[in-house]
C-alpha positions as CSV (number, residue, x, y, z in Angstrom):
1,X,-82.7,-85.9,-7.8
2,X,-79.7,-83.9,-8.7
3,X,-78.5,-84.2,-12.3
4,X,-81.9,-85.2,-13.6
5,X,-83.6,-83.7,-16.6
6,X,-86.9,-82.2,-16.0
7,X,-89.5,-81.8,-18.8
8,X,-91.1,-78.5,-18.2
9,X,-93.0,-78.2,-21.6
10,X,-93.4,-80.0,-24.8
11,X,-90.1,-78.5,-26.1
12,X,-87.9,-77.4,-23.2
13,X,-85.7,-79.4,-20.9
14,X,-83.7,-78.0,-18.0
15,X,-80.9,-80.0,-16.5
16,X,-79.7,-79.5,-13.0
17,X,-76.0,-79.6,-11.9
18,X,-74.8,-82.7,-10.2
19,X,-73.0,-82.8,-6.8
20,X,-69.7,-83.1,-8.8
21,X,-70.7,-80.2,-11.1
22,X,-71.0,-82.4,-14.2
23,X,-74.2,-81.1,-15.8
24,X,-76.2,-82.9,-18.3
25,X,-76.2,-80.7,-21.4
26,X,-79.4,-80.7,-23.4
27,X,-79.3,-77.0,-24.4
28,X,-80.3,-75.7,-20.9
29,X,-78.4,-75.2,-17.6
30,X,-79.8,-74.1,-14.3
31,X,-78.2,-70.9,-12.8
32,X,-79.1,-68.5,-10.0
33,X,-80.4,-64.7,-9.5
34,X,-82.0,-61.8,-7.3
35,X,-85.5,-60.9,-5.9
36,X,-88.2,-62.3,-8.1
37,X,-92.0,-62.0,-8.3
38,X,-94.8,-63.5,-10.4
39,X,-96.7,-61.6,-13.2
40,X,-95.6,-58.4,-14.7
41,X,-95.5,-56.5,-11.5
42,X,-92.5,-54.6,-10.3
43,X,-91.2,-55.4,-6.8
44,X,-89.1,-53.4,-4.5
45,X,-86.2,-55.0,-2.7
46,X,-88.0,-58.1,-2.9
47,X,-88.4,-61.8,-4.1
48,X,-89.3,-62.2,-7.8
49,X,-90.0,-65.8,-8.1
50,X,-90.9,-66.2,-11.6
51,X,-89.8,-63.1,-13.6
52,X,-88.3,-64.4,-16.8
53,X,-85.9,-62.1,-18.8
54,X,-85.0,-62.6,-22.4
55,X,-82.6,-65.3,-23.5
56,X,-80.8,-63.0,-26.1
57,X,-80.3,-60.4,-23.3
58,X,-78.5,-63.0,-21.2
59,X,-76.3,-64.3,-23.9
60,X,-73.5,-62.0,-22.9
61,X,-74.1,-62.7,-19.1
62,X,-71.0,-61.9,-17.0
63,X,-68.5,-64.8,-16.6
64,X,-68.1,-64.0,-12.9
65,X,-70.2,-66.6,-11.2
66,X,-70.3,-68.8,-8.2
67,X,-71.0,-72.6,-7.9
68,X,-73.3,-73.0,-4.9
69,X,-74.5,-76.3,-3.5
70,X,-77.9,-76.7,-1.9
71,X,-77.5,-77.6,1.8
72,X,-81.3,-78.0,2.6
73,X,-84.7,-77.1,1.3
74,X,-87.5,-76.4,3.7
75,X,-91.1,-75.4,3.1
76,X,-92.1,-72.6,5.4
77,X,-95.7,-72.7,4.3
78,X,-97.6,-74.0,1.3
79,X,-96.1,-71.5,-1.0
80,X,-92.8,-70.4,0.3
81,X,-89.5,-72.3,0.3
82,X,-86.3,-71.6,2.3
83,X,-83.3,-72.7,0.3
84,X,-79.9,-72.6,2.0
85,X,-76.8,-73.0,-0.2
86,X,-73.0,-72.7,0.3
87,X,-70.0,-72.7,-2.1
88,X,-68.3,-76.2,-2.0
89,X,-65.0,-74.4,-2.9
90,X,-63.1,-71.7,-0.9
91,X,-64.4,-69.1,-3.3
92,X,-67.7,-67.9,-1.9
93,X,-69.8,-64.8,-2.7
94,X,-69.5,-62.1,-0.1
95,X,-72.4,-59.6,0.0
96,X,-74.1,-56.9,2.0
97,X,-77.4,-57.3,3.8
98,X,-80.1,-56.1,1.5
99,X,-78.5,-57.3,-1.7
100,X,-79.7,-59.9,-4.2
101,X,-78.3,-62.6,-6.5
102,X,-79.4,-64.1,-9.9
103,X,-80.1,-67.7,-10.7
104,X,-79.8,-68.0,-14.4
105,X,-81.7,-70.8,-16.2
106,X,-80.4,-72.7,-19.2
107,X,-82.4,-70.9,-21.8
108,X,-81.1,-67.5,-20.5
109,X,-84.1,-66.7,-18.1
110,X,-83.0,-65.5,-14.6
111,X,-84.6,-65.6,-11.3
112,X,-83.8,-63.0,-8.7
113,X,-83.8,-63.5,-5.0
114,X,-82.5,-61.3,-2.1
115,X,-80.3,-62.9,0.6
116,X,-82.3,-63.4,3.8
117,X,-79.3,-63.7,6.1
118,X,-76.2,-61.7,7.0
119,X,-73.0,-62.9,5.3
120,X,-70.8,-64.9,7.5
121,X,-67.5,-66.8,7.2
122,X,-69.3,-70.1,6.7
123,X,-70.5,-68.6,3.3
124,X,-74.1,-70.0,3.8
125,X,-76.8,-68.0,1.7
126,X,-80.4,-68.2,2.7
127,X,-83.2,-67.5,0.2
128,X,-87.0,-67.3,0.7
129,X,-88.7,-68.3,-2.6
130,X,-92.4,-68.0,-3.4
131,X,-93.7,-70.9,-5.5
132,X,-96.1,-70.3,-8.3
133,X,-98.5,-72.9,-9.9
134,X,-96.9,-72.9,-13.3
135,X,-93.5,-71.3,-12.6
136,X,-90.5,-72.8,-14.3
137,X,-88.2,-72.5,-11.4
138,X,-91.0,-73.3,-9.0
139,X,-91.5,-76.6,-10.6
140,X,-87.7,-77.3,-10.4
141,X,-87.8,-76.6,-6.7
142,X,-90.8,-78.8,-6.1
143,X,-89.5,-81.7,-8.0
144,X,-85.8,-81.6,-8.8
145,X,-83.7,-79.4,-6.5
146,X,-82.6,-81.2,-3.5
147,X,-79.6,-81.2,-1.0
148,X,-76.5,-81.7,-3.2
149,X,-77.9,-80.0,-6.2
150,X,-75.5,-77.3,-7.6
151,X,-76.7,-74.1,-8.9
152,X,-74.7,-71.3,-10.8
153,X,-75.1,-67.9,-9.1
154,X,-74.2,-64.3,-10.2
155,X,-74.1,-61.4,-8.0
156,X,-74.3,-59.7,-5.6
157,X,-76.4,-56.8,-6.9
158,X,-78.4,-54.0,-5.4
159,X,-77.9,-51.0,-3.2
160,X,-80.8,-51.3,-0.8
161,X,-78.2,-51.7,2.1
162,X,-77.8,-50.5,5.6
163,X,-77.2,-46.7,6.2
164,X,-76.1,-45.7,9.6
165,X,-78.4,-43.2,11.1
166,X,-77.0,-39.8,12.0
167,X,-78.4,-40.0,15.5
168,X,-79.2,-42.9,17.9
169,X,-82.7,-41.3,18.4
170,X,-83.6,-41.8,14.7
171,X,-86.1,-44.5,14.1
172,X,-85.8,-47.2,11.5
173,X,-89.0,-48.5,9.9
174,X,-89.1,-51.7,7.8
175,X,-92.1,-52.4,5.6
176,X,-92.4,-55.8,3.9
177,X,-95.1,-57.8,2.2
178,X,-94.7,-61.5,1.5
179,X,-91.2,-62.7,0.7
180,X,-90.1,-59.0,0.6
181,X,-89.3,-59.9,4.2
182,X,-86.0,-61.7,3.1
183,X,-83.7,-58.6,2.7
184,X,-85.3,-56.9,5.6
185,X,-84.6,-60.0,7.7
186,X,-80.9,-59.7,6.7
187,X,-80.8,-56.0,7.4
188,X,-82.5,-56.5,10.8
189,X,-80.1,-59.2,11.8
190,X,-77.2,-57.0,10.8
191,X,-78.6,-54.0,12.8
192,X,-79.4,-56.1,15.9
193,X,-76.1,-58.0,15.9
194,X,-74.2,-54.6,15.7
195,X,-75.8,-53.5,18.9
196,X,-77.5,-50.6,17.3
197,X,-79.3,-48.2,19.8
198,X,-81.8,-47.0,17.2
199,X,-85.4,-48.3,17.7
200,X,-86.5,-50.5,14.9
201,X,-90.1,-51.3,13.7
202,X,-91.0,-54.1,11.3
203,X,-94.4,-53.9,9.7
204,X,-95.0,-57.2,7.8
205,X,-98.2,-57.5,5.7
206,X,-100.1,-60.4,4.2
207,X,-103.7,-61.3,3.4
208,X,-104.0,-64.1,6.1
209,X,-101.8,-65.2,8.9
210,X,-100.3,-68.1,6.9
211,X,-98.7,-65.5,4.7
212,X,-96.5,-64.5,7.6
213,X,-94.3,-67.6,7.5
214,X,-91.6,-66.3,9.8
215,X,-93.8,-64.6,12.4
216,X,-92.6,-66.7,15.4
217,X,-89.0,-65.9,14.6
218,X,-89.8,-62.3,14.4
219,X,-91.6,-62.5,17.8
220,X,-88.5,-64.2,19.3
221,X,-86.3,-61.4,18.0
222,X,-88.8,-58.9,19.6
223,X,-88.6,-60.7,22.9
224,X,-84.7,-60.7,22.8
225,X,-84.2,-57.1,21.7
226,X,-86.0,-54.4,23.6
227,X,-85.6,-51.8,20.7
228,X,-87.1,-54.1,18.1
229,X,-90.9,-54.0,17.5
230,X,-92.7,-56.4,15.3
231,X,-96.1,-55.4,13.9
232,X,-97.9,-57.9,11.7
233,X,-100.7,-56.6,9.6
234,X,-103.4,-58.6,7.7
235,X,-105.6,-57.2,4.9
236,X,-108.0,-60.2,5.0
237,X,-107.8,-61.6,8.5
238,X,-109.3,-64.7,9.9
239,X,-112.1,-64.2,12.5
240,X,-109.8,-65.0,15.4
241,X,-107.2,-62.4,14.3
242,X,-106.7,-59.8,17.1
243,X,-103.8,-57.9,15.5
244,X,-103.6,-54.9,13.1
245,X,-105.9,-54.9,10.1
246,X,-105.4,-53.0,6.8
247,X,-102.3,-52.0,4.9
248,X,-98.9,-51.7,6.4
249,X,-98.0,-48.3,5.0
250,X,-101.2,-46.8,6.6
251,X,-100.6,-48.5,9.9
252,X,-96.9,-47.2,9.9
253,X,-98.1,-43.7,9.1
254,X,-100.5,-43.8,11.9
255,X,-98.0,-45.0,14.3
256,X,-95.3,-42.5,13.2
257,X,-96.9,-39.3,12.2
258,X,-93.5,-37.4,12.2
259,X,-90.5,-39.0,10.4
260,X,-88.4,-36.0,10.0
261,X,-85.1,-37.7,11.1
262,X,-85.9,-41.2,10.5
263,X,-85.3,-44.0,7.9
264,X,-87.5,-46.3,6.0
265,X,-86.8,-49.6,4.1
266,X,-89.6,-50.9,1.8
267,X,-89.6,-54.3,0.3
268,X,-92.5,-56.1,-1.3
269,X,-95.5,-55.5,-3.6
270,X,-94.9,-52.4,-5.8
271,X,-98.4,-51.0,-4.9
272,X,-97.3,-50.9,-1.3
273,X,-93.9,-49.5,-1.9
274,X,-95.2,-46.7,-4.1
275,X,-98.1,-45.9,-1.6
276,X,-95.5,-46.0,1.3
277,X,-93.2,-43.6,-0.4
278,X,-96.0,-41.1,-1.0
279,X,-97.8,-41.2,2.4
280,X,-94.6,-41.3,4.5
281,X,-92.8,-38.5,2.6
282,X,-95.9,-36.3,2.0
283,X,-97.8,-36.9,5.2
284,X,-95.1,-37.8,7.8
285,X,-92.4,-35.6,6.4
286,X,-89.8,-38.4,5.7
287,X,-87.1,-37.0,3.7
288,X,-87.0,-38.4,0.2
289,X,-83.5,-39.6,0.6
290,X,-84.3,-41.5,3.7
291,X,-86.6,-43.9,1.9
292,X,-84.8,-47.0,0.5
293,X,-86.0,-49.5,-1.9
294,X,-84.7,-51.6,-4.7
295,X,-86.9,-52.3,-7.7
296,X,-87.0,-55.1,-10.2
297,X,-89.3,-55.7,-13.2
298,X,-89.9,-57.2,-16.5
299,X,-88.7,-55.5,-19.6
300,X,-91.6,-53.7,-21.4
301,X,-91.2,-52.6,-24.9
302,X,-93.7,-51.3,-27.6
303,X,-93.9,-51.6,-31.2
304,X,-92.1,-48.9,-33.3
305,X,-92.1,-47.7,-36.8
306,X,-89.0,-46.7,-38.9
307,X,-89.7,-42.9,-38.3
308,X,-89.3,-43.5,-34.5
309,X,-85.7,-44.7,-34.7
310,X,-82.8,-42.7,-33.2
311,X,-79.2,-43.4,-34.5
312,X,-76.4,-43.8,-31.8
313,X,-72.9,-44.9,-31.8
314,X,-72.0,-47.7,-29.4
315,X,-68.3,-48.8,-28.6
316,X,-67.3,-52.1,-27.2
317,X,-64.2,-54.3,-26.6
318,X,-61.1,-53.5,-28.5
319,X,-62.5,-50.3,-29.8
320,X,-65.2,-52.0,-31.8
321,X,-67.8,-49.4,-32.9
322,X,-71.4,-50.1,-34.0
323,X,-74.1,-47.9,-35.3
324,X,-77.5,-48.6,-33.8
325,X,-81.0,-47.4,-34.6
326,X,-83.0,-47.4,-31.4
327,X,-86.8,-47.0,-30.8
328,X,-87.7,-43.6,-29.6
329,X,-89.6,-43.6,-26.3
330,X,-87.9,-46.7,-24.8
331,X,-85.1,-46.4,-22.2
332,X,-81.6,-46.9,-23.6
333,X,-81.4,-49.9,-21.3
334,X,-84.5,-51.5,-22.9
335,X,-83.2,-51.0,-26.4
336,X,-79.7,-52.3,-25.8
337,X,-81.0,-55.3,-23.9
338,X,-83.2,-56.4,-26.7
339,X,-80.1,-56.4,-28.9
340,X,-78.3,-58.6,-26.3
341,X,-75.8,-55.8,-25.6
342,X,-76.5,-55.5,-21.9
343,X,-78.3,-57.4,-19.3
344,X,-80.3,-54.8,-17.2
345,X,-81.2,-57.4,-14.5
346,X,-83.2,-55.2,-12.3
347,X,-85.6,-54.2,-15.2
348,X,-84.6,-50.6,-15.2
349,X,-84.9,-49.3,-11.7
350,X,-81.3,-48.2,-10.9
351,X,-80.7,-51.2,-8.6
352,X,-78.1,-53.5,-10.2
353,X,-75.6,-51.5,-12.3
354,X,-75.5,-54.0,-15.2
355,X,-76.6,-51.4,-17.7
356,X,-73.8,-49.0,-17.0
357,X,-72.5,-47.1,-20.0
358,X,-69.9,-44.4,-20.3
359,X,-70.9,-41.3,-22.2
360,X,-68.6,-39.4,-24.5
361,X,-67.6,-36.1,-22.8
362,X,-69.0,-34.2,-25.6
363,X,-72.4,-35.6,-24.6
364,X,-72.3,-35.6,-20.8
365,X,-73.9,-32.0,-20.4
366,X,-76.6,-32.6,-22.9
367,X,-78.2,-35.5,-20.9
368,X,-80.5,-35.0,-18.0
369,X,-78.9,-34.7,-14.6
370,X,-77.9,-37.7,-12.5
371,X,-80.6,-38.4,-9.9
372,X,-79.6,-39.2,-6.3
373,X,-80.6,-42.8,-6.6
374,X,-78.5,-43.2,-9.7
375,X,-75.5,-41.5,-8.3
376,X,-75.7,-43.5,-5.2
377,X,-75.4,-46.8,-7.2
378,X,-72.9,-45.6,-9.6
379,X,-70.4,-44.6,-7.1
380,X,-70.5,-48.1,-5.4
381,X,-69.7,-49.8,-8.6
382,X,-66.1,-51.1,-9.4
383,X,-64.1,-49.0,-11.8
384,X,-66.5,-46.0,-11.5
385,X,-65.4,-43.3,-14.1
386,X,-66.5,-39.8,-14.9
387,X,-69.2,-40.0,-17.6
388,X,-70.8,-43.2,-16.3
389,X,-74.6,-43.4,-16.5
390,X,-77.2,-46.1,-16.1
391,X,-78.7,-46.7,-19.4
392,X,-82.1,-47.5,-17.7
393,X,-82.3,-43.8,-16.7
394,X,-81.8,-42.4,-20.1
395,X,-84.9,-42.2,-22.4
396,X,-84.3,-42.4,-26.1
397,X,-85.5,-39.3,-27.8
398,X,-84.6,-37.3,-30.9
399,X,-82.4,-35.1,-28.8
400,X,-80.2,-38.2,-28.5
401,X,-79.5,-38.5,-32.2
402,X,-75.9,-39.1,-32.5
403,X,-75.3,-40.1,-28.9
404,X,-71.9,-41.7,-28.4
405,X,-71.1,-44.2,-25.5
406,X,-69.1,-47.1,-24.5
407,X,-70.1,-50.3,-22.8
408,X,-67.4,-51.4,-20.2
409,X,-65.6,-54.5,-21.4
410,X,-66.5,-56.5,-18.2
411,X,-70.3,-56.0,-19.1
412,X,-70.1,-57.6,-22.4
């Protein structure tokens, strides 16, 4: 039903693109984005299926986008859909395994999903999307989006990408819950296709066996590649279940008590990722820099009073300068995003680079040092310059009174 207009509430209508890219304009337009998850949870390198962002924050969304046409839509279980898309034109979106894209809705909301396949010359992009009962985009997937529908996609984003181990004896552990499997599936395919000699373990967790919607395919890969090991783990298994029971981070820690020279990718529920980081680094001696995870979340802000405001100077295109009063205690990204000055797609977790600012040289040394994660992302961004910082990593305090910074032209 491409091109139809769906009524999702008493006041909002979302049109879909037609196969000839002739949208019906009623104030809303469907576009595309990265990992997404329901509720106010954070997710790591994962699918965030119904995580809305602010319309005003998206008003300056970058103009670099891709038109993708839906090839097919397949229900992998009762709550997960596999969506495959391709650019109908020569210009496709190239990406690295582990990255994500954004689907932008007509009212400025975005939905974020990781690519579940390795990029290839055919340009096909595979997404694993969890459906939610009252989700805006979920409802469109159930009722409107079909083969031939066109979506508008921004990306790619994220730096939870493959790192070549220093030694072929180093182990690679992958921990996923739910649709957090998607980016790990892409990474796994890339590692196996490259003929890596490193042993790889995938721990995939769910409540029941139906949550593990790609289990057969993982078993097939295990049978085809001797160095790949698939370990499904259920927290609330059926009586007939004979596999691992519990939580994947605990099972992984038990199986691998020493991870000194190894690598871990964690994608899924924030509770799992946080717990995995602690147990694997503290108990199994995994180096902090060998734990890889992208994080996405909703913007959270609190109420402020006038005596909690910090004045800063912001510079934009053509040298335009603006004085802003920002709420103390928020991140610089949160404050700028509310005003619609930047996007901050990943929710403030140093994953997308869309909140980059360039700090006046007089202020560079006054700010907290750049973390390993922030530096790793910044140096991968186009046109990286000395003085670049991620606004999500800077907390607005009175010590920032008078801060002077510039937002790069291409991020306006």
